[in-house]
PASEBA-1860 file (N, C-alpha, C; in nm, 3 decimals):
! residues 94
1> MLLPSRMA> 0.089/-0.109/-0.009/-0.014/0.014/0.003/0.102/0.109/0.050 ~ 0.073/0.210/-0.095/0.148/0.380/-0.084/0.079/0.453/-0.042 ~ 0.124/0.568/0.036/0.061/0.684/0.032/0.015/0.771/-0.036 ~ -0.113/0.828/-0.022/-0.166/0.949/-0.135/-0.018/0.995/-0.210 ~ -0.030/1.029/-0.327/0.083/1.059/-0.364/0.115/1.257/-0.330 ~ 0.024/1.327/-0.308/0.061/1.455/-0.244/0.087/1.424/-0.102 ~ 0.119/1.327/-0.044/0.195/1.270/0.136/0.352/1.271/0.074 ~ 0.331/1.147/-0.061/0.479/1.117/-0.068/0.532/1.234/-0.065
9> VLNHMFDE> 0.469/1.354/-0.152/0.587/1.444/-0.217/0.633/1.480/-0.116 ~ 0.559/1.513/-0.014/0.589/1.596/0.159/0.714/1.500/0.217 ~ 0.655/1.375/0.219/0.749/1.276/0.299/0.901/1.234/0.199 ~ 0.910/1.261/0.044/1.001/1.265/-0.022/1.067/1.351/0.028 ~ 1.003/1.522/0.084/1.101/1.648/0.067/1.138/1.658/0.240 ~ 1.113/1.594/0.334/1.165/1.573/0.496/1.326/1.566/0.488 ~ 1.360/1.486/0.389/1.520/1.447/0.410/1.580/1.515/0.279 ~ 1.520/1.629/0.228/1.599/1.724/0.117/1.610/1.870/0.142
17> PEVDVKQV> 1.674/1.902/0.112/1.742/2.081/0.168/1.645/2.156/0.006 ~ 1.612/2.078/-0.067/1.549/2.161/-0.180/1.494/2.068/-0.285 ~ 1.386/2.054/-0.349/1.339/2.011/-0.481/1.315/2.052/-0.581 ~ 1.290/2.005/-0.704/1.188/2.053/-0.825/1.110/1.979/-0.859 ~ 0.985/1.984/-0.944/0.914/1.881/-0.948/0.929/1.745/-1.060 ~ 1.071/1.737/-1.081/1.093/1.712/-1.181/1.229/1.589/-1.118 ~ 1.305/1.617/-0.990/1.358/1.570/-0.924/1.229/1.465/-0.847 ~ 1.147/1.573/-0.747/1.017/1.487/-0.720/0.958/1.349/-0.795
25> MSALEADY> 0.932/1.381/-0.916/0.835/1.245/-0.978/0.974/1.153/-1.066 ~ 1.089/1.165/-1.026/1.189/1.106/-1.066/1.253/0.996/-0.970 ~ 1.230/1.065/-0.810/1.249/0.995/-0.703/1.113/0.909/-0.651 ~ 0.983/0.956/-0.694/0.870/0.878/-0.677/0.833/0.812/-0.822 ~ 0.921/0.742/-0.912/0.846/0.699/-1.035/0.858/0.529/-0.962 ~ 0.909/0.452/-0.908/0.955/0.339/-0.916/0.792/0.311/-0.843 ~ 0.737/0.386/-0.753/0.595/0.338/-0.698/0.468/0.440/-0.712 ~ 0.479/0.539/-0.831/0.360/0.627/-0.882/0.363/0.601/-1.034
33> GNEKQFNE> 0.526/0.586/-1.080/0.486/0.613/-1.237/0.411/0.567/-1.334 ~ 0.320/0.425/-1.271/0.217/0.397/-1.364/0.072/0.454/-1.314 ~ 0.089/0.518/-1.241/-0.049/0.598/-1.214/-0.079/0.710/-1.353 ~ -0.213/0.691/-1.357/-0.235/0.765/-1.494/-0.209/0.905/-1.427 ~ -0.204/0.983/-1.367/-0.224/1.111/-1.322/-0.011/1.122/-1.267 ~ 0.006/1.060/-1.313/0.200/1.079/-1.292/0.249/1.174/-1.405 ~ 0.233/1.296/-1.383/0.245/1.386/-1.510/0.318/1.539/-1.411 ~ 0.369/1.588/-1.476/0.443/1.690/-1.435/0.339/1.824/-1.414
41> KMYLDHLL> 0.255/1.836/-1.466/0.130/1.918/-1.432/0.092/1.905/-1.284 ~ 0.023/1.764/-1.263/-0.024/1.725/-1.131/0.078/1.733/-1.002 ~ 0.180/1.709/-1.051/0.293/1.685/-0.948/0.337/1.842/-0.943 ~ 0.300/1.945/-1.008/0.357/2.039/-0.987/0.222/2.120/-0.913 ~ 0.122/2.097/-0.932/-0.008/2.075/-0.889/-0.019/2.046/-0.714 ~ 0.040/1.921/-0.705/0.104/1.921/-0.521/0.190/1.980/-0.472 ~ 0.309/2.030/-0.558/0.399/2.120/-0.498/0.314/2.245/-0.468 ~ 0.218/2.289/-0.547/0.185/2.437/-0.510/0.052/2.421/-0.410
49> ALEANGLV> -0.057/2.292/-0.396/-0.117/2.254/-0.350/-0.056/2.294/-0.165 ~ 0.081/2.191/-0.164/0.142/2.199/-0.020/0.234/2.338/0.041 ~ 0.274/2.417/-0.095/0.293/2.582/-0.081/0.160/2.638/-0.009 ~ -0.003/2.642/-0.062/-0.097/2.743/-0.011/-0.137/2.680/0.114 ~ -0.064/2.552/0.179/-0.136/2.556/0.277/0.008/2.541/0.389 ~ 0.119/2.617/0.340/0.197/2.625/0.454/0.362/2.523/0.482 ~ 0.339/2.411/0.431/0.396/2.308/0.419/0.585/2.303/0.352 ~ 0.546/2.342/0.213/0.665/2.397/0.173/0.636/2.518/0.174
57> EMTSYDLD> 0.738/2.575/0.130/0.794/2.729/0.002/0.862/2.719/-0.066 ~ 0.854/2.833/-0.145/0.910/2.782/-0.281/1.047/2.865/-0.248 ~ 1.206/2.825/-0.284/1.295/2.875/-0.235/1.401/2.955/-0.361 ~ 1.384/2.905/-0.442/1.443/2.990/-0.572/1.322/2.944/-0.727 ~ 1.404/2.977/-0.804/1.350/2.960/-0.923/1.477/3.023/-1.057 ~ 1.431/2.999/-1.192/1.539/2.990/-1.271/1.466/2.936/-1.412 ~ 1.567/2.938/-1.494/1.500/2.905/-1.650/1.617/2.755/-1.661 ~ 1.588/2.650/-1.704/1.670/2.571/-1.755/1.742/2.600/-1.916
65> RNDDLVMR> 1.788/2.487/-1.956/1.878/2.509/-2.066/1.757/2.523/-2.179 ~ 1.634/2.455/-2.161/1.514/2.486/-2.270/1.412/2.576/-2.239 ~ 1.464/2.676/-2.129/1.375/2.834/-2.088/1.255/2.736/-2.074 ~ 1.275/2.654/-2.019/1.155/2.594/-1.873/1.189/2.663/-1.778 ~ 1.071/2.679/-1.697/1.100/2.742/-1.562/1.094/2.655/-1.467 ~ 1.182/2.642/-1.392/1.202/2.534/-1.285/1.203/2.614/-1.129 ~ 1.145/2.563/-1.093/1.093/2.610/-0.912/1.108/2.565/-0.806 ~ 1.208/2.555/-0.706/1.241/2.473/-0.602/1.189/2.505/-0.517
73> YAITEDGR> 1.176/2.404/-0.373/1.105/2.414/-0.277/1.142/2.351/-0.182 ~ 1.155/2.390/-0.073/1.238/2.316/0.019/1.101/2.273/0.140 ~ 1.057/2.184/0.248/1.006/2.182/0.329/0.998/2.282/0.450 ~ 0.876/2.304/0.515/0.856/2.403/0.605/0.840/2.298/0.767 ~ 0.869/2.401/0.826/0.872/2.295/1.000/0.716/2.264/1.032 ~ 0.627/2.330/1.017/0.502/2.283/0.953/0.475/2.184/0.894 ~ 0.517/2.150/0.770/0.542/2.055/0.657/0.629/1.909/0.769 ~ 0.772/1.928/0.861/0.784/1.862/0.937/0.706/1.773/1.026
81> HTVEKYVD> 0.661/1.889/1.078/0.512/1.806/1.189/0.468/1.728/1.136 ~ 0.379/1.763/1.007/0.295/1.709/0.940/0.339/1.546/0.916 ~ 0.441/1.553/0.843/0.531/1.378/0.806/0.590/1.367/0.944 ~ 0.597/1.385/1.038/0.580/1.343/1.164/0.477/1.264/1.260 ~ 0.373/1.360/1.204/0.275/1.320/1.283/0.170/1.232/1.186 ~ 0.131/1.259/1.060/0.122/1.157/1.034/0.166/1.041/0.902 ~ 0.256/1.044/0.824/0.354/0.919/0.784/0.411/0.820/0.893 ~ 0.291/0.746/0.893/0.419/0.633/0.963/0.542/0.579/0.906
89> AAYRKC> 0.648/0.527/1.090/0.753/0.533/1.017/0.774/0.425/0.921 ~ 0.723/0.288/0.868/0.740/0.213/0.767/0.689/0.332/0.662 ~ 0.700/0.453/0.627/0.658/0.478/0.515/0.845/0.583/0.465 ~ 0.878/0.610/0.542/0.989/0.644/0.605/1.073/0.669/0.498 ~ 1.208/0.741/0.455/1.326/0.684/0.399/1.450/0.684/0.504 ~ 1.523/0.568/0.486/1.587/0.497/0.572/1.719/0.595/0.554
END
């Protein structure tokens, strides 16, 4: 059984200094890659929703080689407390 994908994004961010949507998707692809909603738009929506709820914050942004916007996010203290409270230790990264 897997965590809901939005919570999996937050759980992944727990031990990362900052991430962008492609890094998150790369890390979660093994477990979530076969889902129909595993796409960049949906995972950006997850990050934006987590930001709107104060669980992550944008740390930087710039353009990549293809002139695509890359936004980087870091987990907040509220996000850390949420993971510690709601994510069972079995789902935590080792």
